[in-house]
VOGU-3710 file (C-alpha; in Angstrom, 3 decimals, decimal comma):
1> xxxxxxxxxx> 0,000/0,000/0,000  2,898/2,349/0,746  4,457/1,902/-2,700  0,972/2,287/-4,210  0,534/5,683/-2,523  4,098/6,790/-3,307  3,543/6,059/-7,006  0,414/8,208/-7,037  2,177/10,915/-4,999  5,034/10,996/-7,527
11> xxxxxxxxxx> 2,499/11,425/-10,329  0,847/14,333/-8,509  4,210/15,974/-7,729  5,070/15,895/-11,439  1,540/17,174/-12,159  2,010/20,034/-9,688  5,508/21,027/-10,779  4,704/21,197/-14,497  1,611/23,310/-13,776  2,899/26,806/-14,551
21> xxxxxxxxxx> -0,329/28,490/-15,606  -3,111/30,596/-14,141  -6,703/29,492/-13,607  -8,557/31,777/-11,176  -7,438/34,482/-8,701  -8,345/32,698/-5,449  -5,520/30,205/-6,010  -3,057/32,983/-5,171  -4,974/35,834/-3,540  -6,958/33,869/-0,923
31> xxxxxxxxxx> -4,374/31,252/0,022  -0,783/32,100/-0,821  -0,941/35,894/-0,508  -2,296/35,980/3,082  0,229/33,262/3,984  3,073/35,289/2,482  2,009/38,406/4,374  1,728/36,423/7,603  5,275/35,057/7,303  7,172/37,858/5,552
41> xxxxxxxxxx> 5,201/40,877/6,725  4,256/42,302/3,340  1,798/41,530/0,572  -1,744/42,534/-0,324  -4,870/41,509/1,530  -8,074/41,697/-0,499  -11,252/43,202/0,904  -12,410/39,753/2,149  -9,595/39,779/4,685  -10,200/43,371/5,732
51> xxxxxxxxxx> -13,887/42,526/6,299  -13,060/39,151/7,933  -14,930/36,944/5,455  -12,102/34,426/5,401  -10,691/32,135/8,051  -6,910/32,055/8,337  -6,941/28,245/8,729  -6,395/27,508/5,024  -3,539/30,029/4,518  -1,938/28,749/7,746
61> xxxxxxxxxx> -1,066/25,534/5,904  1,023/27,476/3,396  2,369/29,888/6,008  3,833/26,812/7,719  5,371/25,750/4,395  6,867/29,223/3,848  8,328/29,267/7,362  9,906/25,848/6,886  11,342/26,759/3,467  12,659/30,015/4,912
71> xxxxxxxxxx> 14,274/28,103/7,774  15,963/25,804/5,253  17,046/28,860/3,190  15,477/27,504/0,003  14,843/30,992/-1,404  12,548/31,376/-4,400  12,603/27,599/-5,037  10,887/26,999/-1,692  8,596/29,971/-2,228  7,232/28,632/-5,526
81> xxxxxxxxxx> 7,544/24,865/-5,150  6,936/24,393/-1,412  3,158/25,019/-1,677  3,053/22,928/-4,864  4,596/19,965/-3,056  2,076/20,187/-0,210  -0,878/20,493/-2,575  0,402/17,517/-4,578  0,223/15,491/-1,359  -3,425/16,501/-0,846
91> xxxxxxxxxx> -4,225/15,683/-4,485  -2,708/12,204/-4,044  -4,859/11,709/-0,943  -7,919/12,545/-3,051  -6,993/9,776/-5,499  -6,327/7,224/-2,760  -9,477/7,933/-0,760  -11,613/7,916/-3,918  -10,351/4,375/-4,484  -10,907/3,474/-0,832
101> xxxxxxxxxx> -14,508/4,728/-0,683  -15,429/2,997/-3,951  -13,922/-0,225/-2,598  -15,941/0,002/0,621  -19,204/0,718/-1,145  -18,981/-1,319/-4,362  -15,918/-3,577/-4,276  -12,450/-3,650/-5,755  -13,562/-3,794/-9,410  -15,398/-0,452/-9,185
111> xxxxxxxxxx> -12,574/0,938/-7,013  -9,981/0,307/-9,735  -12,085/2,177/-12,274  -12,673/5,014/-9,786  -8,922/5,399/-9,266  -8,341/5,325/-13,017  -11,017/7,994/-13,523  -9,437/10,153/-10,816  -5,948/9,876/-12,308  -7,151/10,519/-15,882
121> xxxxxxxxxx> -9,440/13,398/-14,889  -8,496/16,609/-16,677  -10,144/18,677/-13,935  -8,202/16,875/-11,200  -4,998/17,476/-13,154  -5,861/21,142/-13,688  -7,384/22,082/-10,310  -6,491/19,418/-7,747  -2,844/20,506/-7,457  -3,671/24,217/-7,227
131> xxxxxxxxxx> -3,781/26,000/-3,882  -7,526/26,644/-3,862  -9,462/26,174/-0,661  -11,830/24,151/-2,887  -9,022/21,687/-3,634  -8,268/21,102/0,039  -11,999/21,003/0,797  -12,331/18,248/-1,811  -9,570/16,165/-0,218  -10,879/16,526/3,323
141> xxxxxxxxxx> -14,451/15,739/2,214  -13,570/12,470/0,478  -11,372/11,499/3,457  -14,307/12,128/5,811  -16,657/10,069/3,640  -14,335/7,079/4,045  -15,161/7,081/7,766  -18,852/7,853/7,293  -21,374/5,055/8,009  -23,261/4,637/4,753
151> xxxxxxxxxx> -26,110/2,152/4,336  -25,246/-1,502/5,039  -22,250/-0,410/7,099  -22,059/-0,659/10,873  -21,695/2,592/12,779  -18,396/2,658/14,635  -18,352/5,509/17,192  -14,638/6,053/16,556  -15,036/6,237/12,766  -18,043/8,552/13,059
161> xxxxxxxxxx> -16,042/10,900/15,290  -13,195/11,004/12,776  -15,678/11,678/9,956  -17,308/14,527/11,883  -13,958/16,094/12,815  -12,861/16,021/9,169  -16,269/17,307/8,056  -16,015/20,262/10,442  -12,540/21,045/9,079  -13,888/20,966/5,508
171> xxxxxxxxxx> -16,634/23,393/6,530  -14,042/25,719/8,056  -12,104/25,621/4,788  -15,270/26,456/2,835  -18,486/27,237/4,770  -20,598/26,019/1,831  -19,261/22,496/2,470  -21,890/22,301/5,195  -24,389/21,371/2,460  -22,676/17,995/1,982
181> xxxxxxxxxx> -22,795/17,158/5,676  -26,263/18,563/6,206  -27,545/16,027/3,691  -25,435/13,086/4,866  -26,170/13,848/8,518  -29,915/14,099/7,910  -29,891/10,822/5,954  -27,973/9,075/8,738  -30,310/10,368/11,439  -33,443/9,358/9,526
191> xxxxxxxxxx> -31,949/5,911/8,899  -30,802/5,221/12,461  -33,096/7,570/14,410  -30,491/8,067/17,120  -30,225/11,308/19,085  -26,639/10,336/19,862  -25,739/11,286/16,274  -27,109/14,814/16,741  -25,383/15,161/20,112  -22,034/13,976/18,710
201> xxxxxxxxxx> -22,253/16,205/15,626  -23,235/19,237/17,703  -20,425/18,627/20,212  -17,705/18,241/17,591  -19,111/21,126/15,563  -19,135/23,516/18,537  -15,611/22,550/19,607  -14,347/23,016/16,042  -16,059/26,401/15,739  -14,613/27,497/19,075
211> xxxxxxxxxx> -11,072/26,516/18,067  -11,534/28,177/14,691  -12,826/31,355/16,364  -9,787/31,379/18,660  -7,351/31,011/15,744  -9,115/33,743/13,767  -9,261/36,027/16,812  -5,481/35,685/17,252  -4,994/36,510/13,566  -7,432/39,426/13,296
221> xxxxxxxxxx> -6,740/40,754/16,820  -10,478/41,001/17,422  -13,462/38,709/17,820  -14,626/37,717/14,340  -16,854/35,044/12,829  -15,831/34,632/9,156  -18,542/32,017/8,514  -21,260/34,510/9,474  -19,663/37,286/7,423  -19,362/34,884/4,483
231> xxxxxxxxxx> -23,062/34,023/4,808  -24,019/37,669/5,119  -22,101/38,709/1,992  -23,149/35,807/-0,242  -26,714/35,136/0,909  -28,170/38,081/2,827  -26,537/40,903/0,840  -26,235/38,704/-2,284  -23,185/40,698/-3,358  -21,396/37,697/-4,866
241> xxxxxxxxxx> -23,418/38,479/-8,014  -21,132/41,507/-8,430  -18,492/39,059/-9,688  -20,771/37,578/-12,322  -24,086/35,762/-12,661  -25,090/32,629/-14,528  -28,286/30,981/-15,683  -30,177/28,705/-13,320  -29,079/25,488/-15,087  -25,399/26,470/-15,300
251> xxxxxxxxxx> -24,170/23,544/-13,188  -26,032/20,973/-15,293  -25,459/22,462/-18,743  -21,952/23,901/-18,336  -20,236/22,968/-15,068  -20,773/19,188/-15,132  -19,476/18,816/-18,726  -16,456/20,962/-17,754  -15,800/18,845/-14,677  -16,056/15,482/-16,416
261> xxxxxxxxxx> -15,402/16,234/-20,126  -15,332/12,829/-21,875  -16,678/11,148/-18,735  -19,955/13,072/-18,981  -22,019/10,373/-20,791  -20,705/7,811/-18,288  -21,688/10,113/-15,430  -25,271/10,258/-16,708  -25,358/6,464/-16,995  -23,688/6,006/-13,607
271> xxxxxxxxxx> -26,159/8,414/-12,057  -29,037/6,392/-13,526  -27,867/3,023/-12,213  -26,978/4,642/-8,839  -30,109/6,798/-8,656  -31,240/5,314/-5,333  -27,829/5,595/-3,677  -26,966/8,203/-1,036  -24,048/9,536/-3,095  -26,230/10,117/-6,143
281> xxxxxxxxxx> -28,877/11,953/-4,099  -26,133/13,949/-2,368  -24,843/15,311/-5,682  -28,338/16,235/-6,826  -29,123/17,960/-3,527  -25,940/20,061/-3,469  -26,213/21,068/-7,132  -29,855/22,126/-6,712  -29,043/24,274/-3,672  -26,046/25,861/-5,408
291> xxxxxxxxxx> -28,218/26,634/-8,434  -30,295/29,108/-6,405  -27,257/31,389/-6,013  -26,823/33,828/-8,901  -23,005/33,666/-8,794  -21,831/30,237/-9,945  -18,392/28,760/-10,608  -17,367/25,263/-11,650  -14,935/24,953/-8,732  -17,805/25,362/-6,243
301> xxxxxxxxxx> -18,944/21,800/-7,034  -15,407/20,462/-7,488  -15,546/18,702/-4,056  -18,256/16,450/-5,532  -15,948/15,220/-8,303  -14,572/12,166/-6,392  -18,169/11,047/-5,797  -18,890/11,516/-9,493  -15,831/9,444/-10,365  -17,260/6,610/-8,293
311> xxxxxxxxxx> -20,535/6,790/-10,227  -18,594/6,889/-13,515  -16,692/3,823/-12,310  -19,986/2,039/-11,651  -20,954/2,738/-15,255  -17,659/1,319/-16,569  -17,916/-1,742/-14,343  -21,424/-2,507/-15,637  -20,167/-3,113/-19,194  -19,847/-6,883/-18,897
321> xxxxxxxxxx> -20,340/-8,481/-22,325  -17,428/-9,017/-24,723  -18,611/-6,361/-27,184  -19,131/-3,845/-24,410  -15,733/-4,727/-22,964  -14,043/-3,833/-26,277  -16,034/-0,613/-26,488  -15,013/0,231/-22,924  -11,344/-0,298/-23,791  -11,543/2,028/-26,798
331> xxxxxxxxxx> -13,467/4,565/-24,729  -10,636/4,657/-22,189  -8,133/5,052/-25,028  -10,155/8,063/-26,202  -10,118/9,493/-22,664  -6,332/9,235/-22,576  -6,044/10,660/-26,101  -8,232/13,684/-25,326  -7,716/14,331/-21,615  -3,931/13,871/-21,843
341> xxxxxxxxxx> -3,127/16,630/-24,356  -5,756/18,877/-22,741  -4,085/18,450/-19,337  -0,640/19,303/-20,722  -1,983/22,323/-22,614  -3,826/23,754/-19,606  -0,869/23,107/-17,291  1,925/24,456/-19,467  0,488/26,772/-22,143  -2,877/28,424/-21,506
351> xxxxxxxxxx> -2,526/31,591/-19,377  1,169/31,082/-18,723  2,293/34,652/-19,383  0,706/36,095/-16,229  2,852/33,693/-14,179  6,037/34,207/-16,203  5,866/37,981/-15,828  5,964/37,708/-12,023  9,148/35,622/-12,255  10,587/38,270/-14,576
361> xxxxxxxxxx> 9,841/41,034/-12,067  11,261/39,017/-9,163  14,523/38,328/-11,003  15,038/41,753/-12,650  16,884/44,205/-10,367  16,200/47,064/-12,806  12,510/46,910/-11,821  12,112/49,546/-9,099  8,363/50,062/-9,435  5,672/48,309/-11,444
371> xxxxxxxxxx> 2,056/48,918/-12,357  -0,398/46,343/-13,702  -2,949/47,783/-16,138  -5,035/44,618/-16,160  -8,329/43,334/-14,786  -7,796/43,052/-11,054  -5,978/39,981/-9,717  -4,859/38,887/-13,191  -1,478/37,746/-11,847  -0,134/36,382/-8,568
381> xxxxxxxxxx> 1,243/39,053/-6,262  3,986/39,026/-3,611  3,666/35,256/-3,155  5,473/35,120/-6,517  7,114/38,552/-6,883  8,561/38,397/-3,342  10,246/41,810/-3,402  9,814/44,341/-0,652  12,175/46,832/-2,315  9,756/47,807/-5,103
391> xxxxxxxxxx> 6,493/49,722/-5,137  3,755/47,894/-7,012  0,097/48,558/-7,745  -2,779/47,093/-9,751  -6,301/48,160/-10,687  -8,687/47,207/-7,895  -12,198/45,715/-7,955  -13,667/46,288/-4,516  -17,347/45,275/-4,239  -19,955/47,882/-3,269
401> xxxxxxxxxx> -20,733/46,737/0,271  -23,651/48,643/1,790  -24,919/49,628/-1,660  -28,603/49,415/-2,589  -29,579/47,021/-5,382  -30,322/49,868/-7,782  -26,883/51,381/-7,193  -25,269/47,951/-7,481  -26,391/47,629/-11,090  -24,610/50,860/-12,069
411> xxxxxxxxxx> -21,582/50,479/-9,793  -18,172/50,438/-11,492  -14,973/49,443/-9,750  -11,591/50,930/-10,662  -10,795/48,266/-13,276  -14,222/48,787/-14,892  -13,653/52,530/-15,082  -10,247/52,010/-16,677  -11,560/49,632/-19,345  -14,448/51,932/-20,235
421> xxxxxxxxxx> -11,902/54,439/-21,575  -8,244/53,521/-21,009  -6,874/56,700/-22,631  -9,067/58,986/-20,535  -8,182/57,064/-17,361  -4,435/57,380/-17,999  -4,649/61,069/-18,869  -6,825/61,810/-15,818  -4,964/59,771/-13,190  -1,337/60,094/-14,314
431> xxxxxxxxxx> 0,793/63,221/-14,842  1,838/64,037/-18,389  4,758/61,765/-19,327  7,976/63,456/-18,242  6,216/65,799/-15,799  7,549/66,080/-12,235  4,252/67,264/-10,740  2,794/64,202/-9,029  0,854/65,828/-6,187  -2,521/66,148/-7,890
441> xxxxxxxxxx> -2,629/62,678/-9,490  -3,676/59,310/-8,131  -0,726/57,524/-9,758  2,810/58,243/-10,913  4,463/56,459/-13,815  6,348/53,349/-12,622  9,611/52,067/-13,996  7,676/49,180/-15,606  4,115/48,797/-16,899  2,481/45,397/-17,421
451> xxxxxxxxxx> -0,627/44,903/-19,579  -2,292/42,565/-22,047  -1,535/43,004/-25,735  -5,117/43,967/-26,540  -4,496/47,282/-24,709  -1,337/48,211/-26,612  -2,930/50,700/-29,062  -4,605/52,712/-26,279  -1,537/52,755/-24,034  0,707/53,754/-26,924
461> xxxxxxxxxx> -1,473/56,807/-27,543  -0,507/58,146/-24,119  3,052/56,966/-23,458  4,695/56,617/-26,853  4,216/60,206/-27,982  6,732/61,293/-25,327  9,019/58,253/-25,742  8,650/57,612/-22,022  8,481/53,815/-22,429  9,749/51,097/-24,690
471> xxxxxxxxxx> 8,772/47,435/-24,878  11,337/45,390/-22,981  9,638/41,996/-22,525  6,770/39,957/-23,887  5,332/36,679/-22,623  2,931/34,395/-24,449  -0,289/34,026/-22,456  -3,045/32,339/-24,457  -4,194/31,464/-27,947  -7,755/32,509/-27,093
481> xxxxxxxxxx> -9,574/33,842/-24,038  -13,249/34,253/-23,171  -12,473/37,614/-21,538  -11,648/40,119/-24,298  -9,609/42,189/-21,816  -7,149/39,324/-21,310  -6,452/38,459/-24,931  -2,980/38,428/-26,441  0,465/38,298/-24,888  1,534/39,922/-21,627
491> xxxxxx> 3,653/42,967/-22,506  6,110/44,781/-20,252  7,045/48,394/-20,930  10,067/49,902/-19,199  11,028/53,539/-19,005  13,568/54,639/-21,578
//
């Protein structure tokens, strides 16, 4: 078993180390950046941290990694690859416990297919090794399910306690994880009708919340309850819609095909043959509840992916005849042929430039100040730049907290204002190129400007007429992008 795990861990370490691309901001800004600031004393905290919507528990994992790498004097190698190594370990645990749960519920034949599905999953390859709280939530959830007493399994008090402790930790990582355990807990209570289950869950939950509150109080230096603030922002104020809204059936029509790709037809079949199972009903319940929220993202249901892999495995295992066996073999060949190149492309090519430019800034002593004329949080920050000797800024996107719904519809953040008219924004907020009068302007011209290629004509109108800047670096970012603001290469201008 040890060699089995080490083989999977090696695969995930390679997976993690070759992943040099960008997916979504929270990977860096909600995990690594707070950890970097906690250890090194500088970095940027987004508004969520100023308003105490986030618990420090998740970043503490990476703060520990930074401290250890700093103690070992690993420099930028430890800074970049230390968190990757830790997340690779969690991703390997996801694979192993997916196999283990499938084995407990359906036997070794289904378990082998579940492990294969997990290892060949493009979404696992792309997201599982990234430092999202969703990724760690996924690992902890599937670990907890391995100790959970499902139907036809005896309830061991020790195993149930372990499951509830892990479940409470998953909920601390992401408060929305409570939906998974609300369903499983209700199903267990209705099946066993034991008040001891409620008492045990309440006891462990309260102790976990108390410890979490203590840790957060020490971090924030005041009494805070991030779970309540998270609920208030996303549900009561419904301000998460400021970051985008989707149609009601987004998770069914878009998110599930993105999560499973070539597995999707097998998921539908696996769902059908497992339609009376607890895991199948759990997925349906969570997806329905999530669908009521206007702001939707595929990574919100990522913690359900191991469960889906088990249902996909049930579909594969049901193909018993000789003809179906041959079809199954060719289907798996197609999965490898399509998922494999997609994994490599997403890990090494698509949106690579926004990572490469931070390495360039970190390793270029001539950079004394830098400004990012991009949609907010388009690159990592000090967790990758790691330089206290430079001044750096980016266009912000603070949400309109305390704003009425009517005002919310017309509200524009700083990045929105810039992209409405880049030339006007630069001429209004920056002194004329070459001018020494900075007092009446929000910004001064940095030694280096970073922006996407699509903005080059507008920026050239302002800075090239005075020969203030020249292009000194360019990094390929993507062949295509759904956001028109992020199209083209990442360009660096430096002062002449």
